[in-house]
N, CA, C and O atoms as a Maestro MAE file, in Angstrom:
{
 s_m_m2io_version
 :::
 2.0.0
}

f_m_ct {
 s_m_title
 :::
 protein
 m_atom[316] {
  # First column is atom index #
  i_m_mmod_type
  r_m_x_coord
  r_m_y_coord
  r_m_z_coord
  i_m_residue_number
  s_m_chain_name
  s_m_pdb_residue_name
  s_m_pdb_atom_name
  i_m_atomic_number
  :::
  1 25 74.400 -40.748 -17.558 1 A "UNK " " N  " 7
  2 3 73.197 -40.519 -18.338 1 A "UNK " " CA " 6
  3 2 73.522 -40.947 -20.061 1 A "UNK " " C  " 6
  4 15 73.000 -41.895 -20.648 1 A "UNK " " O  " 8
  5 25 74.425 -40.060 -20.596 2 A "UNK " " N  " 7
  6 3 74.789 -40.547 -21.818 2 A "UNK " " CA " 6
  7 2 75.058 -41.685 -21.971 2 A "UNK " " C  " 6
  8 15 74.669 -42.306 -22.960 2 A "UNK " " O  " 8
  9 25 75.947 -42.331 -20.819 3 A "UNK " " N  " 7
  10 3 76.742 -43.842 -21.281 3 A "UNK " " CA " 6
  11 2 75.622 -44.577 -21.264 3 A "UNK " " C  " 6
  12 15 75.687 -45.471 -22.109 3 A "UNK " " O  " 8
  13 25 74.478 -44.575 -20.569 4 A "UNK " " N  " 7
  14 3 73.271 -45.534 -20.554 4 A "UNK " " CA " 6
  15 2 72.714 -45.323 -21.859 4 A "UNK " " C  " 6
  16 15 72.566 -46.351 -22.520 4 A "UNK " " O  " 8
  17 25 72.369 -44.238 -22.393 5 A "UNK " " N  " 7
  18 3 71.641 -43.889 -23.748 5 A "UNK " " CA " 6
  19 2 72.667 -44.668 -24.699 5 A "UNK " " C  " 6
  20 15 72.116 -45.431 -25.493 5 A "UNK " " O  " 8
  21 25 73.756 -44.622 -24.744 6 A "UNK " " N  " 7
  22 3 74.958 -45.113 -25.629 6 A "UNK " " CA " 6
  23 2 74.883 -46.478 -25.553 6 A "UNK " " C  " 6
  24 15 74.884 -47.123 -26.601 6 A "UNK " " O  " 8
  25 25 74.801 -47.183 -24.191 7 A "UNK " " N  " 7
  26 3 74.558 -48.710 -24.299 7 A "UNK " " CA " 6
  27 2 73.194 -49.051 -24.827 7 A "UNK " " C  " 6
  28 15 73.140 -50.067 -25.521 7 A "UNK " " O  " 8
  29 25 72.047 -48.361 -24.617 8 A "UNK " " N  " 7
  30 3 70.855 -48.682 -24.945 8 A "UNK " " CA " 6
  31 2 71.094 -48.735 -26.594 8 A "UNK " " C  " 6
  32 15 70.991 -49.753 -27.278 8 A "UNK " " O  " 8
  33 25 71.413 -47.493 -27.041 9 A "UNK " " N  " 7
  34 3 71.722 -47.454 -28.788 9 A "UNK " " CA " 6
  35 2 72.552 -48.610 -28.993 9 A "UNK " " C  " 6
  36 15 72.141 -49.196 -29.995 9 A "UNK " " O  " 8
  37 25 73.547 -49.199 -28.481 10 A "UNK " " N  " 7
  38 3 74.400 -50.094 -29.014 10 A "UNK " " CA " 6
  39 2 73.516 -51.512 -28.894 10 A "UNK " " C  " 6
  40 15 73.646 -52.347 -29.789 10 A "UNK " " O  " 8
  41 25 72.520 -51.794 -27.650 11 A "UNK " " N  " 7
  42 3 71.822 -52.946 -27.486 11 A "UNK " " CA " 6
  43 2 70.815 -53.039 -29.140 11 A "UNK " " C  " 6
  44 15 70.747 -53.879 -30.037 11 A "UNK " " O  " 8
  45 25 70.148 -51.662 -28.883 12 A "UNK " " N  " 7
  46 3 69.348 -51.915 -30.085 12 A "UNK " " CA " 6
  47 2 69.772 -52.038 -31.459 12 A "UNK " " C  " 6
  48 15 68.999 -52.453 -32.323 12 A "UNK " " O  " 8
  49 25 71.013 -51.683 -31.716 13 A "UNK " " N  " 7
  50 3 71.614 -51.864 -33.130 13 A "UNK " " CA " 6
  51 2 71.849 -53.421 -33.214 13 A "UNK " " C  " 6
  52 15 71.671 -54.165 -34.178 13 A "UNK " " O  " 8
  53 25 72.316 -53.722 -31.897 14 A "UNK " " N  " 7
  54 3 72.615 -55.339 -32.148 14 A "UNK " " CA " 6
  55 2 71.260 -56.016 -31.986 14 A "UNK " " C  " 6
  56 15 71.250 -57.146 -32.472 14 A "UNK " " O  " 8
  57 25 70.612 -55.794 -31.672 15 A "UNK " " N  " 7
  58 3 69.119 -56.377 -31.832 15 A "UNK " " CA " 6
  59 2 68.563 -56.412 -33.112 15 A "UNK " " C  " 6
  60 15 68.091 -57.428 -33.622 15 A "UNK " " O  " 8
  61 25 68.626 -55.084 -33.741 16 A "UNK " " N  " 7
  62 3 68.557 -55.012 -35.399 16 A "UNK " " CA " 6
  63 2 69.173 -55.873 -35.996 16 A "UNK " " C  " 6
  64 15 68.581 -56.549 -36.838 16 A "UNK " " O  " 8
  65 25 70.370 -56.055 -35.754 17 A "UNK " " N  " 7
  66 3 71.434 -56.805 -36.735 17 A "UNK " " CA " 6
  67 2 71.051 -58.215 -36.308 17 A "UNK " " C  " 6
  68 15 71.026 -58.914 -37.322 17 A "UNK " " O  " 8
  69 25 70.800 -58.783 -35.430 18 A "UNK " " N  " 7
  70 3 70.556 -60.085 -35.003 18 A "UNK " " CA " 6
  71 2 69.187 -60.419 -35.462 18 A "UNK " " C  " 6
  72 15 69.000 -61.611 -35.705 18 A "UNK " " O  " 8
  73 25 68.227 -59.635 -35.623 19 A "UNK " " N  " 7
  74 3 66.965 -59.936 -36.304 19 A "UNK " " CA " 6
  75 2 67.056 -60.091 -37.807 19 A "UNK " " C  " 6
  76 15 66.575 -61.020 -38.456 19 A "UNK " " O  " 8
  77 25 67.726 -59.077 -38.265 20 A "UNK " " N  " 7
  78 3 68.225 -59.423 -39.668 20 A "UNK " " CA " 6
  79 2 68.698 -60.721 -40.138 20 A "UNK " " C  " 6
  80 15 68.281 -61.396 -41.079 20 A "UNK " " O  " 8
  81 25 69.755 -60.976 -39.215 21 A "UNK " " N  " 7
  82 3 70.387 -62.362 -39.533 21 A "UNK " " CA " 6
  83 2 69.315 -63.419 -39.461 21 A "UNK " " C  " 6
  84 15 69.198 -64.180 -40.422 21 A "UNK " " O  " 8
  85 25 68.407 -63.560 -38.267 22 A "UNK " " N  " 7
  86 3 67.545 -64.141 -38.100 22 A "UNK " " CA " 6
  87 2 66.796 -64.567 -39.492 22 A "UNK " " C  " 6
  88 15 66.666 -65.713 -39.923 22 A "UNK " " O  " 8
  89 25 66.317 -63.297 -40.107 23 A "UNK " " N  " 7
  90 3 65.419 -63.532 -41.206 23 A "UNK " " CA " 6
  91 2 65.916 -63.972 -42.295 23 A "UNK " " C  " 6
  92 15 65.190 -64.538 -43.113 23 A "UNK " " O  " 8
  93 25 67.391 -63.773 -42.532 24 A "UNK " " N  " 7
  94 3 68.221 -64.385 -43.922 24 A "UNK " " CA " 6
  95 2 68.278 -65.813 -43.684 24 A "UNK " " C  " 6
  96 15 67.879 -66.614 -44.530 24 A "UNK " " O  " 8
  97 25 68.914 -66.275 -42.207 25 A "UNK " " N  " 7
  98 3 68.570 -67.777 -41.977 25 A "UNK " " CA " 6
  99 2 67.722 -68.422 -42.352 25 A "UNK " " C  " 6
  100 15 67.924 -69.485 -42.940 25 A "UNK " " O  " 8
  101 25 66.099 -67.757 -42.014 26 A "UNK " " N  " 7
  102 3 65.057 -68.423 -41.938 26 A "UNK " " CA " 6
  103 2 64.952 -68.259 -43.569 26 A "UNK " " C  " 6
  104 15 64.505 -69.347 -43.934 26 A "UNK " " O  " 8
  105 25 65.083 -67.699 -44.358 27 A "UNK " " N  " 7
  106 3 64.910 -67.490 -45.760 27 A "UNK " " CA " 6
  107 2 65.984 -68.841 -46.211 27 A "UNK " " C  " 6
  108 15 65.432 -69.884 -46.564 27 A "UNK " " O  " 8
  109 25 66.915 -68.804 -46.196 28 A "UNK " " N  " 7
  110 3 67.658 -69.982 -46.500 28 A "UNK " " CA " 6
  111 2 67.411 -71.061 -45.998 28 A "UNK " " C  " 6
  112 15 67.999 -71.977 -46.573 28 A "UNK " " O  " 8
  113 25 66.776 -71.370 -45.149 29 A "UNK " " N  " 7
  114 3 66.606 -72.804 -44.751 29 A "UNK " " CA " 6
  115 2 65.043 -72.941 -45.387 29 A "UNK " " C  " 6
  116 15 64.631 -74.063 -45.681 29 A "UNK " " O  " 8
  117 25 64.306 -71.908 -45.559 30 A "UNK " " N  " 7
  118 3 63.139 -72.247 -46.277 30 A "UNK " " CA " 6
  119 2 63.321 -72.700 -47.766 30 A "UNK " " C  " 6
  120 15 62.608 -73.534 -48.325 30 A "UNK " " O  " 8
  121 25 64.453 -71.985 -48.369 31 A "UNK " " N  " 7
  122 3 64.809 -72.344 -49.781 31 A "UNK " " CA " 6
  123 2 65.452 -73.685 -49.891 31 A "UNK " " C  " 6
  124 15 65.139 -74.459 -50.795 31 A "UNK " " O  " 8
  125 25 66.388 -73.985 -48.946 32 A "UNK " " N  " 7
  126 3 66.596 -75.496 -49.050 32 A "UNK " " CA " 6
  127 2 65.633 -76.571 -48.717 32 A "UNK " " C  " 6
  128 15 65.577 -77.750 -49.067 32 A "UNK " " O  " 8
  129 25 65.052 -76.002 -48.113 33 A "UNK " " N  " 7
  130 3 63.809 -77.311 -47.740 33 A "UNK " " CA " 6
  131 2 63.079 -77.575 -48.908 33 A "UNK " " C  " 6
  132 15 62.792 -78.732 -49.217 33 A "UNK " " O  " 8
  133 25 62.682 -76.394 -49.733 34 A "UNK " " N  " 7
  134 3 61.865 -76.176 -50.832 34 A "UNK " " CA " 6
  135 2 62.428 -77.158 -52.151 34 A "UNK " " C  " 6
  136 15 61.823 -77.975 -52.844 34 A "UNK " " O  " 8
  137 25 63.715 -76.740 -52.165 35 A "UNK " " N  " 7
  138 3 64.705 -77.724 -53.179 35 A "UNK " " CA " 6
  139 2 64.886 -79.167 -52.854 35 A "UNK " " C  " 6
  140 15 64.975 -80.117 -53.632 35 A "UNK " " O  " 8
  141 25 64.926 -79.142 -51.398 36 A "UNK " " N  " 7
  142 3 64.960 -80.975 -51.253 36 A "UNK " " CA " 6
  143 2 63.638 -81.503 -51.332 36 A "UNK " " C  " 6
  144 15 63.549 -82.721 -51.492 36 A "UNK " " O  " 8
  145 25 62.479 -80.754 -51.244 37 A "UNK " " N  " 7
  146 3 60.998 -81.113 -51.322 37 A "UNK " " CA " 6
  147 2 61.046 -81.582 -53.100 37 A "UNK " " C  " 6
  148 15 60.795 -82.741 -53.430 37 A "UNK " " O  " 8
  149 25 61.361 -80.624 -54.013 38 A "UNK " " N  " 7
  150 3 61.261 -80.861 -55.199 38 A "UNK " " CA " 6
  151 2 62.167 -81.830 -55.534 38 A "UNK " " C  " 6
  152 15 61.588 -82.591 -56.309 38 A "UNK " " O  " 8
  153 25 63.315 -82.200 -55.344 39 A "UNK " " N  " 7
  154 3 64.356 -83.391 -55.610 39 A "UNK " " CA " 6
  155 2 63.658 -84.388 -55.149 39 A "UNK " " C  " 6
  156 15 63.378 -85.149 -56.076 39 A "UNK " " O  " 8
  157 25 63.294 -84.699 -54.262 40 A "UNK " " N  " 7
  158 3 62.514 -85.916 -53.430 40 A "UNK " " CA " 6
  159 2 61.256 -86.165 -54.349 40 A "UNK " " C  " 6
  160 15 61.007 -87.295 -54.770 40 A "UNK " " O  " 8
  161 25 60.677 -85.355 -54.567 41 A "UNK " " N  " 7
  162 3 59.138 -85.636 -55.502 41 A "UNK " " CA " 6
  163 2 59.929 -86.132 -57.051 41 A "UNK " " C  " 6
  164 15 59.239 -86.912 -57.707 41 A "UNK " " O  " 8
  165 25 61.316 -85.744 -57.683 42 A "UNK " " N  " 7
  166 3 61.476 -86.072 -58.909 42 A "UNK " " CA " 6
  167 2 62.034 -87.737 -58.464 42 A "UNK " " C  " 6
  168 15 61.644 -88.734 -59.071 42 A "UNK " " O  " 8
  169 25 63.001 -87.780 -57.300 43 A "UNK " " N  " 7
  170 3 63.432 -89.364 -56.960 43 A "UNK " " CA " 6
  171 2 62.127 -90.383 -57.070 43 A "UNK " " C  " 6
  172 15 61.933 -91.383 -57.761 43 A "UNK " " O  " 8
  173 25 61.302 -89.674 -56.063 44 A "UNK " " N  " 7
  174 3 59.611 -90.697 -55.851 44 A "UNK " " CA " 6
  175 2 59.229 -90.882 -56.904 44 A "UNK " " C  " 6
  176 15 58.769 -92.010 -57.080 44 A "UNK " " O  " 8
  177 25 59.218 -90.229 -57.724 45 A "UNK " " N  " 7
  178 3 58.479 -90.663 -59.058 45 A "UNK " " CA " 6
  179 2 59.415 -91.392 -60.074 45 A "UNK " " C  " 6
  180 15 58.959 -92.418 -60.578 45 A "UNK " " O  " 8
  181 25 60.588 -91.014 -60.414 46 A "UNK " " N  " 7
  182 3 61.376 -91.868 -61.036 46 A "UNK " " CA " 6
  183 2 61.301 -93.583 -60.274 46 A "UNK " " C  " 6
  184 15 61.137 -94.574 -60.984 46 A "UNK " " O  " 8
  185 25 61.456 -93.670 -58.724 47 A "UNK " " N  " 7
  186 3 61.431 -95.079 -58.362 47 A "UNK " " CA " 6
  187 2 60.030 -95.620 -58.499 47 A "UNK " " C  " 6
  188 15 59.945 -96.839 -58.652 47 A "UNK " " O  " 8
  189 25 58.914 -94.912 -58.470 48 A "UNK " " N  " 7
  190 3 57.500 -95.211 -58.993 48 A "UNK " " CA " 6
  191 2 57.469 -96.067 -60.378 48 A "UNK " " C  " 6
  192 15 57.058 -97.196 -60.643 48 A "UNK " " O  " 8
  193 25 58.027 -95.126 -61.080 49 A "UNK " " N  " 7
  194 3 58.248 -95.542 -62.791 49 A "UNK " " CA " 6
  195 2 58.894 -96.875 -62.805 49 A "UNK " " C  " 6
  196 15 58.306 -97.845 -63.284 49 A "UNK " " O  " 8
  197 25 60.061 -96.959 -62.305 50 A "UNK " " N  " 7
  198 3 60.841 -98.126 -62.241 50 A "UNK " " CA " 6
  199 2 60.243 -99.423 -61.833 50 A "UNK " " C  " 6
  200 15 60.428 -100.498 -62.402 50 A "UNK " " O  " 8
  201 25 59.259 -99.138 -60.435 51 A "UNK " " N  " 7
  202 3 58.538 -100.165 -60.042 51 A "UNK " " CA " 6
  203 2 57.566 -100.504 -60.724 51 A "UNK " " C  " 6
  204 15 57.235 -101.689 -60.694 51 A "UNK " " O  " 8
  205 25 57.003 -99.789 -61.343 52 A "UNK " " N  " 7
  206 3 55.837 -100.163 -61.961 52 A "UNK " " CA " 6
  207 2 56.027 -100.909 -63.423 52 A "UNK " " C  " 6
  208 15 55.229 -101.702 -63.922 52 A "UNK " " O  " 8
  209 25 57.115 -100.520 -63.916 53 A "UNK " " N  " 7
  210 3 57.565 -101.081 -65.131 53 A "UNK " " CA " 6
  211 2 58.301 -102.623 -64.769 53 A "UNK " " C  " 6
  212 15 58.327 -103.422 -65.705 53 A "UNK " " O  " 8
  213 25 58.825 -103.007 -63.602 54 A "UNK " " N  " 7
  214 3 59.304 -103.914 -63.084 54 A "UNK " " CA " 6
  215 2 58.118 -105.115 -63.031 54 A "UNK " " C  " 6
  216 15 58.080 -106.238 -63.535 54 A "UNK " " O  " 8
  217 25 57.310 -104.476 -62.314 55 A "UNK " " N  " 7
  218 3 55.727 -105.250 -62.031 55 A "UNK " " CA " 6
  219 2 54.862 -105.687 -63.138 55 A "UNK " " C  " 6
  220 15 54.165 -106.700 -63.089 55 A "UNK " " O  " 8
  221 25 54.957 -104.633 -64.449 56 A "UNK " " N  " 7
  222 3 53.917 -104.544 -65.067 56 A "UNK " " CA " 6
  223 2 54.947 -104.498 -66.607 56 A "UNK " " C  " 6
  224 15 54.371 -103.703 -67.349 56 A "UNK " " O  " 8
  225 25 55.940 -104.930 -67.164 57 A "UNK " " N  " 7
  226 3 56.638 -104.598 -68.176 57 A "UNK " " CA " 6
  227 2 56.043 -104.234 -69.404 57 A "UNK " " C  " 6
  228 15 56.658 -103.648 -70.296 57 A "UNK " " O  " 8
  229 25 54.632 -104.635 -69.478 58 A "UNK " " N  " 7
  230 3 54.287 -104.535 -71.156 58 A "UNK " " CA " 6
  231 2 52.971 -103.211 -71.030 58 A "UNK " " C  " 6
  232 15 52.160 -102.940 -71.916 58 A "UNK " " O  " 8
  233 25 53.062 -102.684 -69.942 59 A "UNK " " N  " 7
  234 3 52.212 -101.344 -69.955 59 A "UNK " " CA " 6
  235 2 52.932 -100.397 -70.843 59 A "UNK " " C  " 6
  236 15 54.113 -100.061 -70.749 59 A "UNK " " O  " 8
  237 25 51.853 -99.928 -71.918 60 A "UNK " " N  " 7
  238 3 52.260 -99.050 -72.839 60 A "UNK " " CA " 6
  239 2 51.949 -97.332 -72.500 60 A "UNK " " C  " 6
  240 15 52.210 -96.411 -73.275 60 A "UNK " " O  " 8
  241 25 51.389 -97.215 -71.269 61 A "UNK " " N  " 7
  242 3 50.974 -96.124 -70.820 61 A "UNK " " CA " 6
  243 2 52.076 -95.193 -70.454 61 A "UNK " " C  " 6
  244 15 52.169 -93.991 -70.707 61 A "UNK " " O  " 8
  245 25 53.134 -96.203 -69.619 62 A "UNK " " N  " 7
  246 3 54.216 -95.575 -69.133 62 A "UNK " " CA " 6
  247 2 55.086 -95.426 -70.140 62 A "UNK " " C  " 6
  248 15 54.933 -96.319 -70.974 62 A "UNK " " O  " 8
  249 25 56.101 -94.518 -70.459 63 A "UNK " " N  " 7
  250 3 57.299 -94.352 -71.387 63 A "UNK " " CA " 6
  251 2 58.466 -94.850 -70.621 63 A "UNK " " C  " 6
  252 15 58.576 -94.682 -69.406 63 A "UNK " " O  " 8
  253 25 59.400 -95.514 -71.413 64 A "UNK " " N  " 7
  254 3 60.374 -95.931 -71.157 64 A "UNK " " CA " 6
  255 2 61.317 -95.086 -70.617 64 A "UNK " " C  " 6
  256 15 61.402 -93.878 -70.838 64 A "UNK " " O  " 8
  257 25 62.187 -95.902 -69.738 65 A "UNK " " N  " 7
  258 3 62.933 -94.898 -68.974 65 A "UNK " " CA " 6
  259 2 64.219 -95.180 -69.523 65 A "UNK " " C  " 6
  260 15 64.652 -96.324 -69.380 65 A "UNK " " O  " 8
  261 25 65.245 -93.903 -70.431 66 A "UNK " " N  " 7
  262 3 66.469 -94.122 -70.538 66 A "UNK " " CA " 6
  263 2 67.610 -95.324 -70.044 66 A "UNK " " C  " 6
  264 15 68.011 -95.043 -68.914 66 A "UNK " " O  " 8
  265 25 68.079 -96.264 -70.445 67 A "UNK " " N  " 7
  266 3 69.076 -96.973 -69.527 67 A "UNK " " CA " 6
  267 2 68.675 -97.956 -69.147 67 A "UNK " " C  " 6
  268 15 69.412 -98.940 -69.080 67 A "UNK " " O  " 8
  269 25 67.274 -97.998 -68.748 68 A "UNK " " N  " 7
  270 3 66.500 -99.007 -67.978 68 A "UNK " " CA " 6
  271 2 66.321 -100.231 -68.883 68 A "UNK " " C  " 6
  272 15 66.754 -101.319 -68.504 68 A "UNK " " O  " 8
  273 25 65.708 -100.101 -70.050 69 A "UNK " " N  " 7
  274 3 65.327 -101.549 -70.986 69 A "UNK " " CA " 6
  275 2 65.371 -100.500 -72.180 69 A "UNK " " C  " 6
  276 15 65.171 -99.286 -72.210 69 A "UNK " " O  " 8
  277 25 65.727 -101.488 -73.209 70 A "UNK " " N  " 7
  278 3 65.461 -100.948 -74.783 70 A "UNK " " CA " 6
  279 2 64.198 -101.016 -74.890 70 A "UNK " " C  " 6
  280 15 63.607 -101.985 -74.413 70 A "UNK " " O  " 8
  281 25 63.556 -100.057 -75.503 71 A "UNK " " N  " 7
  282 3 62.345 -99.756 -76.310 71 A "UNK " " CA " 6
  283 2 61.865 -101.162 -76.838 71 A "UNK " " C  " 6
  284 15 62.749 -101.889 -77.291 71 A "UNK " " O  " 8
  285 25 60.763 -101.560 -76.835 72 A "UNK " " N  " 7
  286 3 60.038 -102.756 -77.543 72 A "UNK " " CA " 6
  287 2 60.238 -103.152 -79.008 72 A "UNK " " C  " 6
  288 15 60.323 -104.251 -79.557 72 A "UNK " " O  " 8
  289 25 60.289 -101.801 -79.493 73 A "UNK " " N  " 7
  290 3 60.404 -101.801 -81.349 73 A "UNK " " CA " 6
  291 2 62.092 -102.036 -81.571 73 A "UNK " " C  " 6
  292 15 62.478 -102.610 -82.589 73 A "UNK " " O  " 8
  293 25 63.038 -101.563 -80.568 74 A "UNK " " N  " 7
  294 3 64.363 -101.799 -81.202 74 A "UNK " " CA " 6
  295 2 65.106 -103.139 -80.585 74 A "UNK " " C  " 6
  296 15 66.321 -103.308 -80.679 74 A "UNK " " O  " 8
  297 25 64.200 -104.076 -79.935 75 A "UNK " " N  " 7
  298 3 65.153 -105.325 -79.666 75 A "UNK " " CA " 6
  299 2 65.492 -105.957 -80.829 75 A "UNK " " C  " 6
  300 15 64.909 -105.760 -81.896 75 A "UNK " " O  " 8
  301 25 66.610 -106.874 -80.639 76 A "UNK " " N  " 7
  302 3 67.148 -107.210 -81.608 76 A "UNK " " CA " 6
  303 2 66.641 -108.372 -82.083 76 A "UNK " " C  " 6
  304 15 66.450 -109.317 -81.318 76 A "UNK " " O  " 8
  305 25 66.432 -108.426 -83.079 77 A "UNK " " N  " 7
  306 3 65.490 -109.825 -83.506 77 A "UNK " " CA " 6
  307 2 66.557 -110.484 -84.496 77 A "UNK " " C  " 6
  308 15 66.927 -109.784 -85.438 77 A "UNK " " O  " 8
  309 25 67.075 -111.752 -84.366 78 A "UNK " " N  " 7
  310 3 68.128 -112.529 -85.278 78 A "UNK " " CA " 6
  311 2 67.226 -112.816 -86.562 78 A "UNK " " C  " 6
  312 15 66.060 -113.194 -86.450 78 A "UNK " " O  " 8
  313 25 67.836 -112.615 -87.760 79 A "UNK " " N  " 7
  314 3 67.378 -112.956 -89.145 79 A "UNK " " CA " 6
  315 2 66.702 -114.535 -89.204 79 A "UNK " " C  " 6
  316 15 66.272 -114.983 -90.267 79 A "UNK " " O  " 8
  :::
 }
 m_bond[315] {
  # First column is bond index #
  i_m_from
  i_m_to
  i_m_order
  :::
  1 1 2 1
  2 2 3 1
  3 3 4 2
  4 3 5 1
  5 5 6 1
  6 6 7 1
  7 7 8 2
  8 7 9 1
  9 9 10 1
  10 10 11 1
  11 11 12 2
  12 11 13 1
  13 13 14 1
  14 14 15 1
  15 15 16 2
  16 15 17 1
  17 17 18 1
  18 18 19 1
  19 19 20 2
  20 19 21 1
  21 21 22 1
  22 22 23 1
  23 23 24 2
  24 23 25 1
  25 25 26 1
  26 26 27 1
  27 27 28 2
  28 27 29 1
  29 29 30 1
  30 30 31 1
  31 31 32 2
  32 31 33 1
  33 33 34 1
  34 34 35 1
  35 35 36 2
  36 35 37 1
  37 37 38 1
  38 38 39 1
  39 39 40 2
  40 39 41 1
  41 41 42 1
  42 42 43 1
  43 43 44 2
  44 43 45 1
  45 45 46 1
  46 46 47 1
  47 47 48 2
  48 47 49 1
  49 49 50 1
  50 50 51 1
  51 51 52 2
  52 51 53 1
  53 53 54 1
  54 54 55 1
  55 55 56 2
  56 55 57 1
  57 57 58 1
  58 58 59 1
  59 59 60 2
  60 59 61 1
  61 61 62 1
  62 62 63 1
  63 63 64 2
  64 63 65 1
  65 65 66 1
  66 66 67 1
  67 67 68 2
  68 67 69 1
  69 69 70 1
  70 70 71 1
  71 71 72 2
  72 71 73 1
  73 73 74 1
  74 74 75 1
  75 75 76 2
  76 75 77 1
  77 77 78 1
  78 78 79 1
  79 79 80 2
  80 79 81 1
  81 81 82 1
  82 82 83 1
  83 83 84 2
  84 83 85 1
  85 85 86 1
  86 86 87 1
  87 87 88 2
  88 87 89 1
  89 89 90 1
  90 90 91 1
  91 91 92 2
  92 91 93 1
  93 93 94 1
  94 94 95 1
  95 95 96 2
  96 95 97 1
  97 97 98 1
  98 98 99 1
  99 99 100 2
  100 99 101 1
  101 101 102 1
  102 102 103 1
  103 103 104 2
  104 103 105 1
  105 105 106 1
  106 106 107 1
  107 107 108 2
  108 107 109 1
  109 109 110 1
  110 110 111 1
  111 111 112 2
  112 111 113 1
  113 113 114 1
  114 114 115 1
  115 115 116 2
  116 115 117 1
  117 117 118 1
  118 118 119 1
  119 119 120 2
  120 119 121 1
  121 121 122 1
  122 122 123 1
  123 123 124 2
  124 123 125 1
  125 125 126 1
  126 126 127 1
  127 127 128 2
  128 127 129 1
  129 129 130 1
  130 130 131 1
  131 131 132 2
  132 131 133 1
  133 133 134 1
  134 134 135 1
  135 135 136 2
  136 135 137 1
  137 137 138 1
  138 138 139 1
  139 139 140 2
  140 139 141 1
  141 141 142 1
  142 142 143 1
  143 143 144 2
  144 143 145 1
  145 145 146 1
  146 146 147 1
  147 147 148 2
  148 147 149 1
  149 149 150 1
  150 150 151 1
  151 151 152 2
  152 151 153 1
  153 153 154 1
  154 154 155 1
  155 155 156 2
  156 155 157 1
  157 157 158 1
  158 158 159 1
  159 159 160 2
  160 159 161 1
  161 161 162 1
  162 162 163 1
  163 163 164 2
  164 163 165 1
  165 165 166 1
  166 166 167 1
  167 167 168 2
  168 167 169 1
  169 169 170 1
  170 170 171 1
  171 171 172 2
  172 171 173 1
  173 173 174 1
  174 174 175 1
  175 175 176 2
  176 175 177 1
  177 177 178 1
  178 178 179 1
  179 179 180 2
  180 179 181 1
  181 181 182 1
  182 182 183 1
  183 183 184 2
  184 183 185 1
  185 185 186 1
  186 186 187 1
  187 187 188 2
  188 187 189 1
  189 189 190 1
  190 190 191 1
  191 191 192 2
  192 191 193 1
  193 193 194 1
  194 194 195 1
  195 195 196 2
  196 195 197 1
  197 197 198 1
  198 198 199 1
  199 199 200 2
  200 199 201 1
  201 201 202 1
  202 202 203 1
  203 203 204 2
  204 203 205 1
  205 205 206 1
  206 206 207 1
  207 207 208 2
  208 207 209 1
  209 209 210 1
  210 210 211 1
  211 211 212 2
  212 211 213 1
  213 213 214 1
  214 214 215 1
  215 215 216 2
  216 215 217 1
  217 217 218 1
  218 218 219 1
  219 219 220 2
  220 219 221 1
  221 221 222 1
  222 222 223 1
  223 223 224 2
  224 223 225 1
  225 225 226 1
  226 226 227 1
  227 227 228 2
  228 227 229 1
  229 229 230 1
  230 230 231 1
  231 231 232 2
  232 231 233 1
  233 233 234 1
  234 234 235 1
  235 235 236 2
  236 235 237 1
  237 237 238 1
  238 238 239 1
  239 239 240 2
  240 239 241 1
  241 241 242 1
  242 242 243 1
  243 243 244 2
  244 243 245 1
  245 245 246 1
  246 246 247 1
  247 247 248 2
  248 247 249 1
  249 249 250 1
  250 250 251 1
  251 251 252 2
  252 251 253 1
  253 253 254 1
  254 254 255 1
  255 255 256 2
  256 255 257 1
  257 257 258 1
  258 258 259 1
  259 259 260 2
  260 259 261 1
  261 261 262 1
  262 262 263 1
  263 263 264 2
  264 263 265 1
  265 265 266 1
  266 266 267 1
  267 267 268 2
  268 267 269 1
  269 269 270 1
  270 270 271 1
  271 271 272 2
  272 271 273 1
  273 273 274 1
  274 274 275 1
  275 275 276 2
  276 275 277 1
  277 277 278 1
  278 278 279 1
  279 279 280 2
  280 279 281 1
  281 281 282 1
  282 282 283 1
  283 283 284 2
  284 283 285 1
  285 285 286 1
  286 286 287 1
  287 287 288 2
  288 287 289 1
  289 289 290 1
  290 290 291 1
  291 291 292 2
  292 291 293 1
  293 293 294 1
  294 294 295 1
  295 295 296 2
  296 295 297 1
  297 297 298 1
  298 298 299 1
  299 299 300 2
  300 299 301 1
  301 301 302 1
  302 302 303 1
  303 303 304 2
  304 303 305 1
  305 305 306 1
  306 306 307 1
  307 307 308 2
  308 307 309 1
  309 309 310 1
  310 310 311 1
  311 311 312 2
  312 311 313 1
  313 313 314 1
  314 314 315 1
  315 315 316 2
  :::
 }
}
């Protein structure tokens, strides 16, 4: 009888440990998904701004992106 009780205790401990492991993995997956969603939003915004700047380059409502094109006021005007 004691052997059965010991095995039940061992199974209960293993189930508890597995449950904690599943919770931890779930948290990590949720964190990775949140980070990936934020990165996707940032990349999508940059792509959208680049597309709008290409389609309508004289739109003053959208700030210039560094490295995409020089600002209008800094263009070289030969004397």
